[in-house]
C-alpha positions as CSV (number, residue, x, y, z in Angstrom):
1,M,29.1,3.6,8.3
2,H,30.7,3.9,4.8
3,L,30.7,0.1,4.5
4,I,26.9,-0.1,5.4
5,N,26.2,2.7,2.9
6,K,27.9,0.3,0.3
7,K,25.9,-2.6,1.2
8,V,22.7,-0.6,1.0
9,L,23.7,0.8,-2.5
10,L,24.4,-2.6,-3.9
11,A,21.1,-4.0,-2.7
12,F,19.3,-1.1,-4.3
13,I,21.3,-1.8,-7.6
14,L,20.2,-5.5,-7.6
15,L,16.6,-4.7,-6.8
16,S,16.5,-2.2,-9.5
17,Y,18.0,-4.6,-12.0
18,F,15.4,-7.3,-11.3
19,S,12.6,-4.8,-11.4
20,F,13.5,-3.3,-14.5
21,S,14.5,-6.6,-16.2
22,G,11.2,-8.1,-15.4
23,L,12.8,-10.8,-13.4
24,S,12.5,-11.8,-9.5
25,Y,13.6,-14.7,-7.7
26,S,11.8,-16.0,-4.7
27,Q,13.2,-18.1,-1.9
28,T,14.2,-21.7,-3.0
29,I,12.1,-24.4,-1.4
30,P,12.7,-28.0,-1.0
31,L,10.3,-30.3,-3.0
32,F,11.4,-33.1,-0.7
33,N,11.8,-32.5,3.1
34,G,14.3,-35.3,3.7
35,K,11.9,-37.1,6.0
36,N,8.7,-38.3,4.3
37,L,6.7,-37.9,1.1
38,E,4.6,-35.0,2.3
39,G,3.4,-32.9,-0.7
40,W,3.7,-35.8,-3.0
41,H,1.3,-38.7,-4.2
42,M,2.1,-41.9,-6.1
43,D,0.4,-43.1,-9.2
44,V,1.6,-46.8,-9.7
45,P,-0.8,-48.7,-11.9
46,D,0.1,-52.1,-10.7
47,M,-0.9,-51.2,-7.2
48,D,-4.4,-50.7,-8.2
49,D,-5.0,-54.5,-8.2
50,D,-2.3,-55.7,-5.8
51,K,-2.0,-53.5,-2.6
52,T,0.7,-55.8,-1.2
53,L,3.3,-54.7,-3.7
54,R,6.2,-52.7,-2.3
55,A,5.9,-48.9,-3.0
56,P,8.5,-47.8,-5.5
57,F,9.3,-44.6,-3.8
58,V,10.9,-44.4,-0.2
59,V,12.9,-42.2,2.0
60,R,16.2,-43.6,3.0
61,E,19.0,-42.0,4.8
62,G,17.5,-38.4,4.2
63,M,17.3,-39.1,0.5
64,L,14.3,-39.6,-1.9
65,V,14.9,-43.0,-3.6
66,S,13.1,-44.4,-6.6
67,L,13.5,-48.1,-6.4
68,G,12.6,-48.5,-10.0
69,T,9.7,-51.1,-9.8
70,P,6.7,-51.3,-9.9
71,L,6.7,-48.7,-12.5
72,G,5.0,-45.4,-11.7
73,H,5.4,-41.9,-10.8
74,L,5.7,-39.7,-7.7
75,I,3.8,-36.6,-8.3
76,T,3.7,-33.2,-6.4
77,D,0.4,-32.3,-5.1
78,K,0.8,-28.7,-6.2
79,E,1.2,-27.2,-9.7
80,Y,4.0,-24.9,-10.6
81,Q,4.8,-22.2,-13.3
82,N,8.0,-20.5,-14.0
83,Y,10.5,-22.2,-11.9
84,R,14.0,-23.7,-11.8
85,I,14.5,-27.4,-10.4
86,E,18.0,-28.3,-9.0
87,T,18.7,-31.9,-8.1
88,E,21.7,-34.2,-7.4
89,Y,21.0,-37.8,-8.3
90,R,22.9,-40.9,-9.0
91,F,22.4,-44.6,-9.8
92,P,23.9,-46.5,-6.8
93,G,23.8,-49.8,-8.5
94,E,23.5,-50.8,-12.2
95,P,22.7,-47.5,-14.1
96,G,19.5,-47.4,-16.0
97,N,16.4,-45.4,-16.6
98,C,14.6,-42.6,-14.8
99,G,13.2,-39.0,-15.4
100,I,11.7,-35.8,-14.1
101,L,8.5,-34.8,-15.8
102,V,7.5,-31.1,-15.8
103,H,4.1,-29.5,-16.6
104,A,2.4,-32.9,-15.6
105,S,-1.2,-33.0,-15.8
106,T,-3.7,-35.8,-16.9
107,P,-2.6,-39.0,-15.2
108,R,-1.9,-42.1,-17.3
109,A,-2.3,-40.3,-20.7
110,L,0.3,-42.4,-22.5
111,Y,0.4,-46.3,-22.4
112,D,-1.9,-46.1,-19.3
113,M,1.2,-45.2,-17.3
114,F,2.7,-41.8,-18.0
115,P,1.0,-38.3,-17.2
116,Q,0.7,-35.9,-19.9
117,S,3.9,-33.9,-19.5
118,I,7.3,-33.2,-21.0
119,E,10.0,-35.5,-19.7
120,V,13.5,-34.5,-19.0
121,Q,15.4,-37.7,-19.3
122,M,17.8,-39.1,-16.7
123,M,18.5,-42.4,-18.4
124,H,22.2,-43.2,-18.0
125,E,24.3,-41.6,-21.0
126,N,20.9,-39.9,-22.3
127,A,20.5,-37.2,-19.5
128,G,18.9,-34.2,-20.9
129,D,16.9,-35.7,-23.8
130,F,13.3,-34.5,-24.1
131,W,10.4,-37.0,-24.4
132,C,7.1,-35.5,-25.5
133,I,4.2,-37.1,-23.5
134,V,0.9,-35.9,-25.1
135,E,2.6,-32.4,-24.9
136,D,5.0,-31.0,-27.4
137,I,8.2,-28.8,-27.6
138,E,10.5,-27.7,-30.3
139,V,14.3,-27.3,-30.5
140,P,16.7,-26.0,-33.3
141,D,17.7,-28.6,-35.8
142,M,14.5,-30.6,-35.2
143,E,14.9,-33.2,-38.0
144,E,18.5,-33.9,-36.9
145,R,17.5,-34.3,-33.5
146,R,14.1,-35.9,-33.7
147,G,14.1,-37.7,-36.9
148,P,11.9,-37.4,-40.1
149,K,9.1,-34.8,-39.7
150,E,6.4,-37.3,-40.8
151,E,7.2,-39.6,-37.8
152,W,6.9,-36.8,-35.2
153,G,4.2,-37.2,-32.6
154,I,3.1,-37.0,-29.0
155,T,1.3,-40.2,-28.6
156,E,1.8,-44.1,-28.8
157,G,3.9,-45.2,-31.7
158,K,5.2,-41.7,-32.8
159,N,8.6,-40.3,-32.5
160,R,8.5,-38.6,-29.2
161,R,12.2,-38.4,-28.3
162,I,14.3,-35.2,-28.9
163,Y,18.1,-35.9,-28.4
164,N,20.2,-33.8,-26.1
165,L,23.2,-31.7,-27.2
166,T,26.0,-33.5,-25.6
167,D,27.4,-37.1,-25.0
168,S,29.8,-36.6,-22.2
169,S,28.2,-34.5,-19.5
170,E,27.3,-37.2,-17.1
171,K,29.7,-38.5,-14.5
172,P,30.7,-42.2,-14.3
173,P,28.2,-44.6,-12.7
174,G,27.8,-44.3,-8.9
175,E,29.0,-40.7,-8.9
176,W,26.5,-37.7,-8.3
177,N,25.2,-35.8,-11.2
178,E,23.8,-32.2,-10.9
179,M,20.8,-31.5,-13.2
180,V,19.1,-28.0,-13.4
181,I,15.8,-27.8,-15.2
182,E,14.6,-24.1,-15.8
183,C,11.0,-23.5,-17.0
184,V,10.0,-20.1,-18.1
185,G,7.1,-19.5,-20.3
186,D,7.1,-21.8,-23.2
187,E,10.8,-22.5,-22.8
188,I,12.7,-25.3,-21.0
189,K,16.4,-25.4,-20.5
190,V,18.3,-28.3,-19.0
191,W,21.9,-28.4,-17.6
192,V,23.9,-31.4,-16.5
193,N,27.0,-30.9,-14.4
194,G,27.1,-27.3,-15.6
195,D,26.7,-28.2,-19.3
196,L,23.7,-26.7,-21.3
197,V,22.4,-30.1,-22.7
198,N,18.9,-29.0,-24.0
199,H,16.8,-25.9,-24.8
200,G,13.4,-26.1,-26.0
201,F,10.7,-23.6,-26.9
202,N,7.1,-23.4,-27.9
203,A,6.3,-25.9,-25.3
204,T,2.5,-26.8,-25.5
205,A,2.2,-26.5,-21.8
206,Q,3.6,-23.8,-19.3
207,K,2.6,-25.1,-16.0
208,G,1.6,-28.3,-14.2
209,R,2.8,-30.7,-11.7
210,I,6.3,-32.3,-11.2
211,A,6.8,-36.0,-11.3
212,V,9.8,-38.3,-10.6
213,Q,9.7,-41.8,-12.4
214,A,10.2,-45.3,-11.2
215,E,11.3,-46.8,-14.6
216,G,13.3,-49.8,-13.8
217,S,16.5,-48.6,-11.9
218,E,17.2,-47.5,-8.5
219,V,18.0,-43.7,-8.3
220,E,18.9,-41.7,-5.3
221,F,18.2,-38.0,-5.0
222,K,20.0,-36.2,-2.2
223,K,18.8,-32.7,-3.3
224,L,15.5,-31.7,-5.1
225,T,14.7,-28.1,-4.8
226,L,12.4,-25.5,-6.6
227,T,13.0,-21.7,-7.1
228,R,10.1,-19.6,-8.4
229,L,10.9,-17.3,-11.2
230,N,8.8,-14.5,-12.2
């Protein structure tokens, strides 16, 4: 009886903390069910005119796989706001480029390819960079990490890249990396293998769809979950 009371008291304390702090955590849900691409749709421009092209996103051995080509995006059907994404990914072959886009909205808004969004880069040796895609975000030391202010922008030809904070957070090619992306209000935080690699604020979007890229290299995802944060 004494043990039960302790458990009840602990639960009450935790509930009170989250209530008074304004935070609550709902159940974590899989964005990918391990069986098919239910809940997602593809936007692959080259497939508009050639329906015979191989789709660049497949399910293989319970994993979501971006085959890299043809270039395009796998986009959630639903919009999300205030959430944490957790993923485990690796480049099984030659390491290269990929990314997760958050707050995605208008399709093909940049270069007739990329949806309006903020990209969290997964490119090998650059994981955690931000790329502004017709949306914007700020970080401390903006000119050091984005370049001269007069070159900043969110459209074609502008400096849209914001460098991450670390150079050594990724694991060697072929090994699994863990990435966490937390979007709360107008802030976005990114961790790679436990290291905080980016923290942006004053984002011009606070909700939208989530997208995975096919951008030239094969990438396997064995975990892709979302937890709502309120």
